C-alpha positions as CSV (number, residue, x, y, z in Angstrom):
1,R,30.5,-16.3,-178.8
2,R,29.7,-12.9,-177.4
3,A,26.7,-13.0,-175.1
4,D,25.0,-9.9,-176.4
5,P,23.5,-11.6,-179.6
6,L,22.2,-14.5,-177.5
7,E,18.7,-14.7,-176.1
8,P,17.7,-16.7,-173.1
9,V,15.3,-19.6,-173.7
10,E,12.6,-19.9,-171.2
11,D,10.5,-22.7,-172.6
12,G,12.1,-26.0,-171.8
13,S,14.9,-27.6,-169.9
14,P,18.5,-27.1,-171.1
15,L,18.6,-30.7,-172.4
16,A,15.3,-30.3,-174.3
17,V,16.6,-27.1,-175.9
18,T,19.9,-28.9,-176.8
19,A,17.9,-31.8,-178.4
20,R,16.5,-29.2,-180.9
21,A,19.8,-29.5,-182.7
22,V,18.4,-32.8,-184.1
23,P,15.9,-32.4,-187.0
24,D,12.2,-32.5,-185.9
25,S,11.6,-35.6,-188.0
26,V,14.4,-37.5,-186.5
27,R,13.4,-36.5,-183.0
28,S,9.9,-37.9,-183.7
29,V,11.3,-41.2,-184.8
30,V,13.7,-41.4,-181.8
31,T,10.9,-40.7,-179.3
32,A,8.3,-43.0,-180.9
33,V,10.5,-46.0,-181.6
34,R,11.3,-48.1,-178.5
35,T,12.7,-51.4,-180.0
36,E,14.6,-52.6,-183.0
37,Q,11.4,-54.4,-184.1
38,S,9.4,-51.2,-184.1
39,L,12.1,-49.3,-186.0
40,G,12.1,-52.1,-188.5
41,L,8.3,-51.8,-188.9
42,L,8.7,-48.1,-189.6
43,V,11.5,-48.6,-192.1
44,A,9.4,-51.3,-193.8
45,L,6.4,-49.0,-194.1
46,D,8.6,-46.3,-195.6
47,R,10.4,-48.6,-198.1
48,R,7.6,-51.2,-198.9
49,G,4.5,-49.3,-198.0
50,P,1.7,-48.7,-197.9
51,L,1.0,-52.0,-196.3
52,S,-2.4,-53.4,-195.1
53,V,-2.8,-54.3,-191.5
54,R,-3.4,-57.9,-192.6
55,S,-0.1,-58.1,-194.5
56,M,1.8,-56.6,-191.6
57,L,0.3,-59.3,-189.2
58,D,1.3,-62.0,-191.8
59,R,4.8,-60.7,-192.4
60,F,6.1,-59.4,-189.1
61,E,6.5,-60.8,-185.6
62,F,3.8,-58.7,-183.9
63,C,0.7,-59.9,-182.2
64,E,-2.4,-58.0,-183.2
65,S,-2.6,-55.9,-180.1
66,D,1.2,-55.0,-180.2
67,L,1.0,-54.0,-183.8
68,H,-2.1,-51.8,-183.3
69,G,-0.4,-50.2,-180.3
70,Q,2.8,-49.5,-182.2
71,L,0.8,-48.1,-185.2
72,A,-1.1,-45.9,-182.8
73,E,2.2,-44.5,-181.4
74,F,3.4,-43.9,-184.9
75,R,0.2,-42.1,-185.9
76,A,0.3,-39.9,-182.8
77,A,3.9,-39.0,-183.6
78,G,2.9,-38.1,-187.2
79,L,5.1,-40.8,-188.7
80,I,2.4,-42.8,-190.5
81,E,-1.0,-42.1,-192.0
82,E,-3.9,-44.4,-192.6
83,Q,-4.6,-45.5,-196.2
84,R,-6.7,-48.1,-198.1
85,V,-4.6,-50.9,-199.4
86,A,-6.3,-53.4,-201.7
87,G,-9.6,-52.4,-200.1
88,E,-8.3,-52.9,-196.6
89,R,-7.1,-50.6,-193.9
90,G,-3.4,-50.0,-194.1
91,Y,-0.7,-47.5,-193.4
92,A,2.0,-45.6,-195.1
93,A,5.0,-43.6,-193.8
94,T,4.6,-39.9,-193.9
95,D,7.1,-37.7,-195.7
96,S,8.5,-36.7,-192.3
97,A,9.2,-40.3,-191.4
98,G,10.8,-40.8,-194.8
99,E,13.1,-37.8,-194.2
100,A,14.1,-39.1,-190.8
101,I,14.7,-42.6,-192.1
102,A,16.9,-41.2,-194.9
103,T,18.8,-39.2,-192.4
104,L,19.3,-42.2,-190.0
105,T,20.3,-44.6,-192.8
106,R,22.1,-42.0,-194.9
107,D,20.1,-42.9,-198.0
């Protein structure tokens, strides 16, 4: 490319700028998910959710503190939102998380 239509980018490292080629929703998932287990949790919330906290503790291999920690990370990343499920506290995947999971799984 010719250099004249290009503008320098001052906010961020070259690698951070390069990462912007990945959709925002996918970047959020990639940075919030640290293990296959946590990725599976997010996919389950997207495909089966909303799920109550109680049902997640019954169904999945998380201790209570690990589950709450992972849910907090997902909430901070904008991947899940709190909802009432059968009168209990629960969570559902956001539209952004759903888009990212569809992209990653090619649904």
